[in-house]
C-alpha positions, 0 to 999 in steps of 0.5 A: 466524508464517506457516508455509512452506506458507502462505507458498508458497501466498500466493507462488502466488496472487501469482506473476504479480504477483511476476514482473512486479515482479521483472523491473521495472528501471525507476527507483524500482521496488519491492525488497521484498515482504510479506504482510499481511491488511489487512481481517482476512478470512484472505486475505493481500494483497501489499505491495511496498516499499523500505527507506531507509538508515536502515532504515525501510520505506516502501510502494511499492504494494498488491495484493489478490486479487480472486476469486483474481486479483492486483489493484493497489489503490493505490501510493506515488510520487513524481515526480523533479522536480516532477509528481505524487505518490501516497501510501498508508497502511494502518490497522490498523482494515482500511482503507487511505488513498490520496492524489494531488496535484501537487507545485506545488499545495496541494490533494490528492485522498483516498480511504479504501478497505475491501477487500470481505471476500468478496474481490470488490474494494474500496469506497470509504468516503470521498472528499474534497479536502484541503490537503497543504501549509501546514496544521497537522494540526488545520486543517479542510482537513487530511487528518486532519480531513477523513478522521479519520486521528488516530483510526486506527493506521497499520500498523507496517511494521517488524513485517512479514516482507519479502523481496527481490524479486530472490529470488523464485522459483517453484522454491523 
C-alpha cells in the first residue's frame, strides 16, 4: 500500500499536470486520477480517468516523468459525432497499447509503447495498421493478431486507488 509520504511525493512530481487537469472544464474532462508503476521501475506514472455509471473505470490519459518532468504519453478519446477516436490500454507486462482511428473507417493505427527504465522517454516496440471494425479477434487484420494482445493481461483499473481531481491540493 502507498504511504502518505510516497503519495505526496508523487502528487508533487505531477503537480503542474494535476493543476491543469483540475482547471479543465471542457466537456469530457478527466475527473479521477491514480498512480501506477507501468514499467515496474519504481517510478509511478499518473493515470487520469472516469468512472461509468455502472462503476467501471476508464482511462482518459497517461503521463510519465521524463527526466523528472510530467509528460503526456497517450489518451483515450471519442469525438462527439463521428470524427477521430483514440484508445489506450495498460498491460501488466509493462507495455501500453495506443490506437487511433476515424469513426467512419475500419482501419486504425496502433502502437505498443514501453517506457524506458531510466525515465528518459519511451520506445515504440511495434507499430502497424489493423482493422477495428468488422473483424473477429482471431482475424489476421485484428489488433489481437497484429500486436499479440491476446497473450497480454490488461491492468485491472479497479485495483488502483482513484482520487477525485477536484479534491487535489498542494496544501494538504
